[in-house]
N, C-alpha and C positions, 0 to 999 in steps of 0.2 A: 570662205577662205579665199576664194578667187573667182573670177568670171571665166567661163569656158563656153565656147560655141561649138556645136556639132557641125562638122563638115557635111555638106549635102552634095550628092552625086560623086561619080568616080573621079572627075577632074579636081573637084574641091578636096576630096579625100586624099588624093595623091599630092596635092599642093600642101595640105596640112601635114602629111607625113614627111614631105621634104623639109618643111619648116621645123618640124620636131627634130629631125636628124641634124639640121643645121645648129639648132640651139644646144643639143647634146654635144655636138662636136666642139663647140665653144667651151662648154663646161669641162669637157675632157681635157682640152688644151690647157685651160687655166689650172686644173687640178694636177696635171702631169708636170707642171713646173717644179713640184716638190718631189718628183721621182716617177719613173715610168713603170715601176712594179706595183700593181694594185694591192698585193699582199702586204706591202710595207707602206702604203699610202692610203689611209682610210677614206679621204675625200675622193680620190680617184676610183677606189673600189666601189663606192656607192653609186657614182655616176656611170661606171662601166656596167654594173649590174642592171641599172635602169635602161641603158642603151641595148643591152642584150635582150631584155624582156620585151622591148618593142621591135625586136628583129632588125636592129641597125646592122648593115652589111659589115662583115668582119674586116674587110680591107679599109673601109671608111673609119672604123673604130681604131684599128692599129695605126693608120696614118695620123689620126688626130693625137694619139698618145705620143708618137714619135715627134711630131711637130711641136707639141707643147713641151716635151722634155728637151727640146733643142737638138735632137738627133738627126734632123734633116738639113741643118744649116740655115733654116728660115727663122726669122725673128717673129715671135708671137708676143704682142703687147696689148692684151685686152685689159681694160680697167672696169671694175664693177662699180656702178653708181646707182643710187636709188633716188627717184624723183617722187615727191610727195605733193598731193594737192586734192582738189575736189572736182568731181564731175558735175554735170547739170544736177540741180536739185540737191546740192550739198552732199553728194555721195562721196565718201572718202576713198582715196585711191593711193596705193603704193605701187610704183612701177620700177622694177629692177631691170637694169640694162647691163649688157656687157659690150663695151665699145672700144674700138682702136682709134677713135678720133672724137674726143669730147667737144671739140670746136664744131663738129658736124651735129652730134647728137643733141647737145643742149639747146640750140636754137630750134631744132626740129621738134623737140619736146614742148618748147614754149608755144609753137604754132599749134600743136595738137591739143594743148590745154586751153586754147582760146575760148572754147565753148564751156570751159569750167574755170578753174583758178589754180595756177601752179603756185605752191607754197615753198617756204624755205625749209631747210633741214630741221626736223623735229616738229614742224607745224601740224603734221598729221600722225606721225609715228606714235605719239602718246596715246592715240586711240586704237592701237594695235598691240597685240602680244607677239613678241618674236619667239618662235617655237620651232621644234623639229617635227616634221610630219612623216609618219611611216604608214603607207597603205599596205595592208596585208590581207590574206585570205586564209581561212582555216584549212589546215592540212589533214585534220582528222575530224570526224563528226562530233566528237565530244569536246573539242577545243572551246574554251571559254575565254572571251576577250578580256573581261574584267580581271579574271585570275591571272591571265598572261601578262596584262599590263602591270599588275602589282609585282609579280615575280621577275619581270624583265626590267622594271624600273621606269616605266612610262608614267607620265603625270595624269593622263586621262584617255578616254576612248570615245569615239563617235562613229556613227555609220559612215562607211566609205562612199566615194563617188559612184562606184559601181555596185550593183546588187550583190549581196553576199560578202562584201569586203568590209574591213574595219580600219578606221583611221586611228592610229596611236599617236598621241601628242606627247612630246618630250621636251625637256630643257635642251636648248641648242647644243650644249656641250655633251649631252648624253645620246645624241642621235645615232652615232655609230655603235655605241655600247648596246643600246636597246635593239637596234636592227640585227645585231649579231646574236642577241639572246632570244629573240622571239621564236626562231625555228625549234629551239629546245622545248618551247611551251606550246607547240602545236600550230604555229602560224607560218605561212610562206610569205616572205616580204616581196612586194611587187615594186615598190619605189620608196625612196627615203631622201628627204631634202629639207632644207631650212626654209621657213617662210613666215608670213604674218597672218595672224587671225584677228579680225575686227572685234573690238569690245562692245561697240554700240552700233551695229549695222542698221542702215535705213531699211524699213519694211517695204519691199517692192509692191506688196498688195495695197499699200496706202497711196501709191502713185497712180495717176491716171494712165491709160494706155499710151497717150501721146507723150507724157513725161517719161514713162518707162522706155519708150522707143528712142527718145533723145539720149537717155543714159546708155542704152545698149549700143547705139550708133557711135557715141563718144568712145566707149570702151573698145569696140571693134576696131576703130581707127588706130588707137594706141597699140592694141594687140598685134596689128598687122605690121608695125614698124620692125625693120630687120634687127635692130639692136635690143629690142625688148625680149628679155628672157622669161620673166614671170610678172604677173600682175595680180595684186591682192586688193579686193574690193569690199568695201563695207556695205554690202547689199544682201538682204535676207529675203529669200523667195517664200 
């Protein structure tokens, strides 16, 4: 579904946490354009729940909502843009950015893709399914993921990123509906967001250690860019 790197050491962990809060603040500001009340704004509610689950400070959360809703007098003008291309060894990559300056982000993405190949819109998207991803954990010992998926309206289920969690896959338009329904079927929602799932991922075990290191270095450089919100990679471990 995407590439993730574990932070090593306290300093790296703190830096990763700061980056996560920064990304969530951007998502909150964009979602809050449609209203500052999470109960009346489904997109805002989902990202606020995600922020709370990772213990984002309350004042940071509330400031982002007010700023996005235009209640502070500041102008927020983030634009969502997706860059598509291939990393080394033809690994397909979808990079989702939130930027307040396309004239800065676009050339910087071109530089980052020099070790791969930056494509045009649609050049890689065809090889991914656009889906809703809901990570949840059982709230009761007898909770059954497949039954919950059917009853809540999810398309499919997979093992989650963390042990004991389940990933529920939905149609993009059903993300909020399914995330609201899952608690009634024995699951606690940990996160809910839209993303891309590769159809034909490259098998990482087929790459040499040197080739895999090239790919990981390329992905890490893109992931470190301040405007990058999410990255979806066609690589299967």
